[in-house]
TORMI-922743 format. One line per field, with one value per residue (C-alpha): residue in one letter; residue number from 1; x, y, z. Coordinates in nm, 3 decimals. Layout:
BEGIN
code A	... .
pos NUM	... .
xx X	... .
yy Y	... .
zz Z	... .
//
This chain:
BEGIN
code X	X	X	X	X	X	X	X	X	X	X	X	X	X	X	X	X	X	X	X	X	X	X	X	X	X	X	X	X	X	X	X	X	X	X	X	X	X	X	X	X	X	X	X	X	X	X	X	X	X	X	X	X	X	X	X	X	X	X	X	X	X	X	X	X	X	X	X	X	X	X	X	X	X	X	X	X	X	X	X	X	X	X	X	X	X	X	X	X	X	X	X	X	X	X	X	X	X	X	X	X	X	X	X	X	X	X	X	X	X	X	X	X	X	X	X	X	X	X	X	X	X	X	X	X	X	X	X	X	X	X	X	X	X	X	X	X	X	X	X	X	X	X	X	X	X	X	X	X	X	X	X	X	X	X	X	X	X	X	X	X	X	X	X	X	X	X	X	X	X	X	X	X	X	X	X	X	X	X	X	X	X	X	X	X	X	X	X	X	X	X	X	X	X	X	X	X	X	X	X	X	X	X	X	X	X	X	X	X	X	X	X	X	X	X	X	X	X	X	X	X	X	X	X	X	X	X	X	X	X	X	X	X	X	X	X	X	X	X	X	X	X	X	X	X	X	X	X	X	X	X	X	X	X	X	X	X	X	X	X	X	X	X	X	X	X	X	X	X	X	X	X	X	X	X	X	X	X	X	X	X	X	X	X	X	X	X	X	X	X	X	X	X	X	X	X	X	X	X	X	X	X	X	X	X	X	X .
pos 1	2	3	4	5	6	7	8	9	10	11	12	13	14	15	16	17	18	19	20	21	22	23	24	25	26	27	28	29	30	31	32	33	34	35	36	37	38	39	40	41	42	43	44	45	46	47	48	49	50	51	52	53	54	55	56	57	58	59	60	61	62	63	64	65	66	67	68	69	70	71	72	73	74	75	76	77	78	79	80	81	82	83	84	85	86	87	88	89	90	91	92	93	94	95	96	97	98	99	100	101	102	103	104	105	106	107	108	109	110	111	112	113	114	115	116	117	118	119	120	121	122	123	124	125	126	127	128	129	130	131	132	133	134	135	136	137	138	139	140	141	142	143	144	145	146	147	148	149	150	151	152	153	154	155	156	157	158	159	160	161	162	163	164	165	166	167	168	169	170	171	172	173	174	175	176	177	178	179	180	181	182	183	184	185	186	187	188	189	190	191	192	193	194	195	196	197	198	199	200	201	202	203	204	205	206	207	208	209	210	211	212	213	214	215	216	217	218	219	220	221	222	223	224	225	226	227	228	229	230	231	232	233	234	235	236	237	238	239	240	241	242	243	244	245	246	247	248	249	250	251	252	253	254	255	256	257	258	259	260	261	262	263	264	265	266	267	268	269	270	271	272	273	274	275	276	277	278	279	280	281	282	283	284	285	286	287	288	289	290	291	292	293	294	295	296	297	298	299	300	301	302	303	304	305	306	307 .
xx -1.854	-1.939	-1.763	-1.384	-1.126	-0.900	-1.011	-0.878	-0.851	-0.764	-0.476	-0.360	-0.443	-0.341	-0.498	-0.408	-0.659	-0.643	-0.850	-0.543	-0.184	0.017	0.371	0.402	0.359	0.184	0.494	0.570	0.211	0.217	0.551	0.464	0.117	0.241	0.521	0.274	0.048	0.341	0.487	0.163	0.213	0.593	0.619	0.872	0.789	0.981	0.729	0.432	0.322	0.101	0.070	-0.227	-0.332	-0.623	-0.584	-0.669	-0.420	-0.666	-0.612	-0.235	-0.257	-0.051	-0.070	0.055	0.103	0.041	0.379	0.555	0.376	0.556	0.855	0.668	0.686	1.051	1.252	1.373	1.280	1.078	0.704	0.387	0.193	-0.138	-0.330	-0.691	-0.812	-1.072	-1.126	-0.890	-1.180	-1.203	-0.827	-0.888	-1.144	-0.876	-0.633	-0.888	-0.935	-0.558	-0.506	-0.753	-0.501	-0.279	0.052	0.099	-0.051	-0.014	-0.114	-0.071	-0.357	-0.322	-0.504	-0.408	-0.534	-0.475	-0.792	-0.747	-0.492	-0.748	-1.111	-1.279	-1.611	-1.428	-1.234	-1.541	-1.720	-1.471	-1.629	-1.966	-2.096	-1.852	-2.111	-2.420	-2.333	-1.962	-1.958	-2.202	-1.952	-2.218	-2.077	-2.105	-2.332	-2.578	-2.595	-2.641	-2.929	-3.095	-3.055	-3.205	-3.498	-3.558	-3.569	-3.826	-4.034	-4.034	-4.224	-4.029	-3.807	-4.012	-3.783	-3.458	-3.156	-3.018	-2.734	-2.436	-2.101	-1.913	-1.575	-1.260	-0.968	-0.645	-0.544	-0.406	-0.504	-0.311	-0.448	-0.263	-0.441	-0.340	-0.486	-0.582	-0.309	-0.081	-0.340	-0.360	0.019	0.027	-0.248	-0.467	-0.765	-0.792	-1.104	-1.224	-1.373	-1.679	-1.811	-1.730	-1.904	-1.938	-2.182	-2.208	-2.507	-2.543	-2.329	-2.620	-2.813	-3.141	-3.113	-3.104	-3.353	-3.169	-3.417	-3.276	-2.944	-2.984	-2.608	-2.581	-2.869	-2.717	-2.371	-2.519	-2.690	-2.372	-2.165	-2.416	-2.493	-2.724	-2.718	-2.522	-2.429	-2.271	-2.256	-1.982	-2.109	-1.914	-2.149	-2.057	-2.380	-2.620	-2.916	-2.714	-2.714	-3.088	-3.030	-2.765	-2.959	-3.266	-3.069	-2.903	-3.207	-3.035	-3.277	-3.171	-2.800	-2.558	-2.454	-2.131	-2.103	-1.816	-1.697	-1.323	-1.087	-1.167	-1.023	-0.953	-1.289	-1.413	-1.092	-1.098	-1.450	-1.323	-1.028	-1.247	-1.497	-1.218	-1.071	-1.413	-1.506	-1.161	-1.177	-1.554	-1.706	-1.938	-2.031	-2.009	-2.091	-1.874	-1.950	-1.770	-1.915	-1.774	-1.908	-2.176	-2.483	-2.345	-2.300	-2.081	-2.097	-1.901	-2.026	-1.805	-1.905	-1.647	-1.641	-1.416	-1.265	-1.345	-1.038 .
yy -1.643	-1.832	-2.160	-2.165	-2.421	-2.277	-2.097	-1.740	-1.527	-1.171	-1.211	-0.850	-0.494	-0.135	0.199	0.567	0.844	1.222	1.513	1.633	1.513	1.815	1.702	1.334	1.176	0.846	0.633	0.802	0.740	0.376	0.267	0.266	0.120	-0.171	-0.248	-0.229	-0.489	-0.717	-0.682	-0.791	-1.142	-1.144	-1.147	-0.982	-0.859	-1.153	-1.391	-1.231	-1.436	-1.178	-0.801	-0.603	-0.241	-0.007	0.363	0.633	0.774	1.059	1.175	1.175	1.344	1.119	0.782	0.473	0.678	0.366	0.228	0.488	0.361	0.027	0.198	0.140	-0.235	-0.235	-0.299	-0.639	-0.920	-0.927	-0.969	-1.091	-0.765	-0.630	-0.305	-0.191	0.162	0.100	0.089	-0.147	-0.375	-0.483	-0.546	-0.774	-0.967	-1.017	-1.140	-1.393	-1.523	-1.540	-1.738	-1.999	-2.103	-2.256	-2.107	-1.892	-1.879	-1.511	-1.178	-0.809	-0.578	-0.203	0.112	0.478	0.822	1.193	1.353	1.664	1.788	1.828	1.890	1.559	1.650	1.733	1.408	1.192	1.344	1.171	0.831	0.936	0.873	1.066	1.175	1.290	1.338	1.403	1.716	1.875	1.822	1.733	1.722	1.411	1.582	1.680	1.323	1.195	1.441	1.280	0.945	1.071	1.222	0.892	0.724	0.976	0.932	0.553	0.581	0.290	0.478	0.747	1.029	1.030	1.205	1.520	1.477	1.556	1.420	1.199	1.191	1.165	1.326	1.127	0.782	0.435	0.084	-0.243	-0.594	-0.927	-1.240	-1.601	-1.938	-2.232	-2.363	-2.071	-1.833	-2.043	-2.033	-1.656	-1.574	-1.742	-1.535	-1.543	-1.387	-1.608	-1.469	-1.691	-1.519	-1.227	-1.097	-0.774	-0.660	-0.357	-0.170	0.038	0.351	0.556	0.694	0.685	0.308	0.242	0.260	0.506	0.439	0.092	-0.093	-0.402	-0.464	-0.468	-0.713	-0.948	-0.924	-1.001	-1.310	-1.418	-1.375	-1.557	-1.259	-1.436	-1.492	-1.169	-1.043	-0.708	-0.488	-0.252	-0.043	0.177	0.464	0.809	0.982	0.909	0.819	0.539	0.350	0.294	0.153	-0.092	-0.207	-0.266	-0.455	-0.683	-0.730	-0.577	-0.496	-0.542	-0.600	-0.334	-0.122	0.076	0.311	0.519	0.667	0.693	0.832	0.769	0.432	0.336	0.339	-0.003	-0.182	0.001	-0.136	-0.491	-0.429	-0.275	-0.561	-0.816	-0.646	-0.624	-0.992	-1.151	-1.422	-1.389	-1.652	-1.385	-1.324	-0.977	-0.829	-0.555	-0.357	-0.131	0.096	0.257	0.476	0.742	0.674	0.338	0.194	-0.098	-0.272	-0.540	-0.751	-0.971	-1.205	-1.250	-1.498	-1.465	-1.785	-1.824	-1.767 .
zz 3.441	3.760	3.690	3.691	3.587	3.858	4.174	4.193	4.506	4.599	4.843	4.888	4.786	4.846	4.754	4.752	4.676	4.704	4.568	4.380	4.352	4.230	4.302	4.202	3.861	3.794	3.848	4.179	4.291	4.184	4.328	4.700	4.640	4.429	4.674	4.963	4.800	4.713	5.062	5.228	5.090	5.070	4.692	4.464	4.116	3.973	4.133	3.955	3.656	3.480	3.506	3.373	3.421	3.358	3.282	3.028	2.779	2.722	3.079	3.035	2.698	2.469	2.298	2.482	2.797	3.005	2.895	3.108	3.418	3.380	3.539	3.866	3.802	3.702	3.389	3.509	3.501	3.175	3.235	3.067	3.047	2.920	2.942	2.910	2.836	3.107	3.479	3.657	3.751	3.387	3.393	3.691	3.484	3.217	3.483	3.611	3.256	3.199	3.519	3.393	3.127	3.393	3.279	3.591	3.940	4.039	3.885	3.961	3.865	3.902	3.795	3.807	3.709	3.765	3.621	3.836	3.582	3.303	3.215	3.299	3.134	2.813	2.826	2.888	2.588	2.358	2.434	2.288	1.937	1.716	1.459	1.646	2.014	2.072	1.848	2.094	2.381	2.641	2.993	3.209	3.462	3.189	3.060	3.414	3.444	3.141	3.311	3.638	3.449	3.270	3.610	3.733	3.419	3.459	3.787	3.935	4.177	4.349	4.458	4.261	4.418	4.262	4.016	4.233	4.112	4.357	4.182	4.388	4.207	4.172	4.286	4.231	4.340	4.318	4.370	4.389	4.262	4.315	4.227	4.446	4.674	4.591	4.738	5.053	5.084	5.059	5.310	5.569	5.455	5.075	4.925	4.643	4.324	4.284	3.974	3.745	3.435	3.240	2.972	2.745	2.605	2.288	2.260	2.124	2.419	2.226	2.179	2.554	2.840	3.062	3.341	3.402	3.369	3.155	3.142	3.523	3.546	3.287	3.443	3.785	3.649	3.473	3.789	4.010	4.233	4.480	4.856	4.902	5.250	5.154	4.843	4.725	4.437	4.198	4.110	3.981	4.092	4.381	4.159	3.997	4.326	4.278	3.929	4.045	4.351	4.137	3.869	4.126	4.346	4.650	4.928	5.288	5.241	5.369	5.071	5.045	4.747	4.610	4.283	4.326	4.064	3.700	3.588	3.952	4.130	4.021	4.115	4.448	4.511	4.460	4.689	4.959	4.940	4.973	5.279	5.442	5.410	5.449	5.712	5.761	5.532	5.391	5.027	4.876	4.540	4.390	4.077	3.831	3.565	3.253	2.975	2.952	3.168	3.283	2.934	3.046	3.382	3.566	3.855	4.073	4.355	4.630	4.917	5.217	5.349	5.719	5.935 .
//
């Protein structure tokens, strides 16, 4: 989507990450981050028109666990709320779509996770094909190794980095969105979302070319990822940076990569990109990935209004 009925901008964001958070629960982690983001633009929760989050109930260990995190938002006033069992970047895409309807002009997007409390490889295996792959309980690093080997076999990438995980343990990110004139009222340096798109490939690994990322390429085309000054890529392993750069045609642009906590890393990439280009007039691309071997990918194009 690179044509909007209403312009949408990132006007504020806040992030907290740590290798392990042993003493605070998800609500206690979220509270200061959400209030930090709201405080940057002088908003109260009652002035937020739509709230959407991304997280994983599997990580918390019980159904509808995300509902408990709403305590960080507050019980009053009542809110329009949604949730995705995905990275917060995909929740941001839902918020952008919701804002197009014209009913509200602000949105709060947040994501949270504490994967350090469990076995992340075991958890990620649940997303695989339940009949032929998941019963084998393959770990994420092993699947990433298959992907790296496919890249080597393709002959397109030369040396492919070793499969070293880049996960950061626990964290939360919150982003405030606003439309048009409301964004300009809230900040002198809004960062406009000029395009956003996400695509998904087949769940079965054998039906995909693991040596490329067709979904990233299609999402980049859909988001209008051209004339890019900077790139902020969400990759879980070093070799995946090569796949994303190739799919988006990135060559000489400065590239900043990170994994971040599960369910948080993609939204953090969008927040970091927005902070970097705010007030500069530059265009940046930010990505998010989800699923085994980059099954689903999101691409967003951001443009900082010149100060």
